[in-house]
C-alpha positions in Angstrom: -0.2 -0.1 -0.4 1.5 3.3 -1.0 2.3 6.3 1.4 -0.6 8.4 -0.3 -3.4 5.7 -0.2 -2.7 5.5 3.8 -2.7 9.2 4.2 -6.3 9.4 2.0 -7.8 7.0 4.9 -10.0 8.1 7.6 -8.5 7.4 10.8 -11.5 5.1 12.0 -10.7 3.0 8.7 -6.9 3.3 9.3 -7.0 1.5 13.0 -9.5 -0.9 11.3 -6.8 -1.6 8.5 -4.1 -1.9 11.1 -5.5 -4.3 13.4 -6.6 -6.6 10.3 -3.4 -6.5 8.6 -1.5 -7.1 11.7 -4.3 -10.7 12.0 -3.3 -11.3 8.8 0.5 -10.6 9.2 0.8 -13.1 12.4 -1.4 -15.6 10.1 1.4 -15.7 7.6 4.4 -16.2 9.8 3.1 -19.0 11.4 1.8 -20.2 8.2 5.5 -19.6 7.1 6.8 -21.6 10.1 4.6 -24.8 9.5 5.3 -24.7 5.5 7.2 -22.5 3.4 5.7 -19.7 1.6 6.1 -19.5 -2.0 7.5 -16.1 -1.7 8.6 -15.1 2.3 9.1 -11.3 0.9 5.9 -10.7 1.3 6.4 -10.8 4.7 8.5 -8.4 5.1 6.2 -6.1 2.5 3.4 -6.6 5.0 5.1 -5.6 7.9 6.6 -2.9 6.3 3.3 -1.6 5.2 1.8 -1.9 9.0 4.7 -0.1 9.7 3.7 2.6 7.6 0.3 2.6 8.5 1.1 3.0 12.4 3.5 5.8 12.0 0.3 7.5 9.9 -1.9 7.1 12.8 1.1 8.0 15.2 1.5 11.2 12.9 -2.5 12.1 13.4 -2.7 11.6 17.2 0.8 14.5 17.4 -0.9 16.8 14.9 -4.4 16.7 17.0 -2.6 17.2 20.0 
């Protein structure tokens, strides 16, 4: 997900999306531990996407104070 797409999302949508992505990430890591994924780079990509979303949430939090 691009940074521009993340910035366009509302805060509530962003929070819900982060929660959903974290659940998906955890499931992906578990699946990879049991049987290797076809493309393990997806784990890294998803982790970075989650970090981008959390960073945007934190920036919004700091700007509202």
